[in-house]
PLY file of the C-alpha trace (Angstrom):
ply
format ascii 1.0
element vertex 169
property float x
property float y
property float z
element edge 168
property int vertex1
property int vertex2
end_header
6.00 -4.82 -12.50
4.30 -6.92 -15.13
4.11 -10.71 -15.02
6.19 -12.59 -17.57
4.28 -14.03 -20.53
0.92 -12.61 -19.43
0.37 -15.12 -16.64
-1.08 -12.59 -14.22
-0.51 -12.42 -10.48
-3.63 -13.13 -8.44
-3.87 -11.91 -4.85
-6.28 -10.42 -2.33
-6.02 -6.75 -1.38
-3.83 -6.40 1.71
-1.54 -9.36 1.01
2.24 -9.30 0.62
4.83 -11.02 -1.55
8.50 -11.94 -1.25
10.67 -10.12 -3.77
14.11 -11.19 -5.06
16.19 -9.01 -7.37
19.62 -9.39 -8.95
19.67 -13.14 -8.23
17.83 -16.33 -9.06
14.38 -17.21 -7.71
16.13 -19.75 -5.48
18.18 -17.10 -3.69
17.91 -16.89 0.09
17.74 -13.08 0.05
14.03 -12.48 -0.41
12.42 -9.33 0.95
8.75 -9.05 1.97
6.66 -6.15 0.66
2.95 -5.41 0.81
1.27 -5.19 -2.55
-0.08 -1.71 -3.33
-1.84 -2.47 -6.60
-5.46 -3.36 -7.22
-6.23 -7.06 -6.99
-8.58 -6.50 -9.91
-5.62 -5.93 -12.25
-3.44 -9.08 -12.09
-1.31 -7.81 -14.98
0.16 -4.97 -12.91
2.04 -5.52 -9.65
2.84 -2.40 -7.64
4.88 -2.06 -4.47
5.54 0.99 -2.33
9.02 0.94 -0.85
10.59 3.49 1.49
14.40 3.59 1.38
15.29 2.75 4.98
17.66 -0.20 4.83
20.40 -1.81 2.80
18.05 -3.46 0.30
15.34 -0.80 0.17
17.87 1.96 -0.52
19.17 0.05 -3.58
15.87 -1.10 -5.07
15.66 2.21 -6.95
18.48 0.85 -9.13
16.26 -1.88 -10.63
16.03 -1.17 -14.36
13.05 -1.44 -16.67
13.03 -4.94 -18.13
15.13 -6.42 -15.32
13.77 -9.68 -13.89
12.32 -9.49 -10.43
11.15 -12.71 -8.82
7.86 -12.53 -6.91
6.77 -15.27 -4.50
3.29 -15.00 -3.12
0.81 -13.83 -2.34
0.81 -14.37 1.42
-1.07 -13.15 4.45
-4.67 -13.06 5.56
-5.08 -9.30 6.10
-7.74 -8.55 3.51
-11.13 -6.90 3.21
-12.10 -9.95 1.14
-12.44 -11.87 4.40
-15.38 -9.62 5.32
-17.64 -9.46 2.25
-20.75 -8.85 4.38
-19.31 -5.91 6.35
-21.63 -2.91 6.03
-18.69 -0.46 6.32
-14.92 -0.55 6.78
-12.62 1.49 9.03
-8.98 1.56 7.95
-6.05 2.78 10.07
-2.47 3.33 8.89
0.64 5.26 9.76
3.36 6.34 7.35
4.43 3.75 4.80
2.07 1.26 6.49
-0.46 2.62 4.03
0.68 0.17 1.33
-1.75 -2.74 1.99
-4.55 -0.24 2.51
-3.86 1.41 -0.86
-4.28 -2.04 -2.39
-7.59 -2.28 -0.53
-8.80 1.16 -1.63
-7.72 0.68 -5.25
-9.35 -2.75 -5.38
-12.61 -1.52 -3.86
-12.66 1.39 -6.32
-12.12 -0.99 -9.25
-14.97 -3.16 -7.92
-17.24 -0.11 -7.68
-17.80 -0.89 -3.98
-20.22 1.61 -2.40
-19.79 0.72 1.29
-18.85 3.62 3.60
-15.10 3.72 4.25
-13.34 5.79 6.90
-9.57 5.94 6.64
-7.47 7.31 9.53
-3.96 8.07 8.27
-1.22 9.32 10.63
2.01 10.93 9.42
4.75 13.14 10.78
3.84 16.13 8.58
1.95 16.96 5.38
5.04 16.55 3.19
5.48 12.91 4.24
1.90 11.84 3.40
2.33 9.06 0.83
-0.29 8.89 -1.97
-1.91 12.17 -0.90
-2.49 13.19 -4.54
-4.44 9.97 -5.20
-6.94 10.41 -2.38
-9.11 12.89 -4.32
-9.56 10.48 -7.24
-10.31 7.62 -4.82
-12.87 9.77 -2.99
-14.59 10.42 -6.33
-14.91 6.65 -6.90
-15.62 5.46 -3.34
-17.77 6.46 -0.38
-14.49 7.40 1.35
-13.69 9.80 4.17
-9.97 10.33 4.82
-8.93 11.68 8.22
-5.32 12.88 8.20
-3.58 13.01 11.57
-0.31 14.95 11.68
2.29 14.94 14.43
3.96 18.16 13.25
1.36 20.14 11.29
1.90 23.60 9.85
0.54 26.50 11.90
-2.59 26.84 9.75
-3.47 23.09 9.84
-7.14 22.62 10.77
-7.17 18.82 10.75
-6.44 16.25 13.43
-3.19 16.34 15.40
-1.40 13.59 17.29
1.63 11.37 17.49
2.59 9.25 14.50
2.99 5.51 15.00
6.79 5.73 14.54
7.31 8.12 17.47
8.25 5.34 19.92
10.78 3.84 17.49
13.07 6.87 17.38
0 1
1 2
2 3
3 4
4 5
5 6
6 7
7 8
8 9
9 10
10 11
11 12
12 13
13 14
14 15
15 16
16 17
17 18
18 19
19 20
20 21
21 22
22 23
23 24
24 25
25 26
26 27
27 28
28 29
29 30
30 31
31 32
32 33
33 34
34 35
35 36
36 37
37 38
38 39
39 40
40 41
41 42
42 43
43 44
44 45
45 46
46 47
47 48
48 49
49 50
50 51
51 52
52 53
53 54
54 55
55 56
56 57
57 58
58 59
59 60
60 61
61 62
62 63
63 64
64 65
65 66
66 67
67 68
68 69
69 70
70 71
71 72
72 73
73 74
74 75
75 76
76 77
77 78
78 79
79 80
80 81
81 82
82 83
83 84
84 85
85 86
86 87
87 88
88 89
89 90
90 91
91 92
92 93
93 94
94 95
95 96
96 97
97 98
98 99
99 100
100 101
101 102
102 103
103 104
104 105
105 106
106 107
107 108
108 109
109 110
110 111
111 112
112 113
113 114
114 115
115 116
116 117
117 118
118 119
119 120
120 121
121 122
122 123
123 124
124 125
125 126
126 127
127 128
128 129
129 130
130 131
131 132
132 133
133 134
134 135
135 136
136 137
137 138
138 139
139 140
140 141
141 142
142 143
143 144
144 145
145 146
146 147
147 148
148 149
149 150
150 151
151 152
152 153
153 154
154 155
155 156
156 157
157 158
158 159
159 160
160 161
161 162
162 163
163 164
164 165
165 166
166 167
167 168
């Protein structure tokens, strides 16, 4: 999404916003989503949405140029709260990667050189969101990604374990 009239959308990596589509900004049907974009680029707002519910399964029908109302940013989960940290350890499971992608993209855009270790749990390799982007992020950051799969292929040599969603099924 791009802000209307070049106003920009300022936020900290890791924050979320309330999104309203197909209605007015005064509608009572807002939906919260973590921001996935870099906080260093306020002219581009990116979300990562998995189609699981009534709204999320229809959001794919939003058309280019259609107005989407964004209220935010909210939340205090942000690496910006720890500017003096010597290193960061990030942990996510499944689509919970979204605020951490905002963090990684922002740190890459800031040319941050702190060591970063990212533990990322998923059901299997095919469900790893953003897996193609990790190589480019590793080239720009001091980043180690540790993938943890619940159902790896037979030849998987990485970490194995239960995904965070296991208890919800």
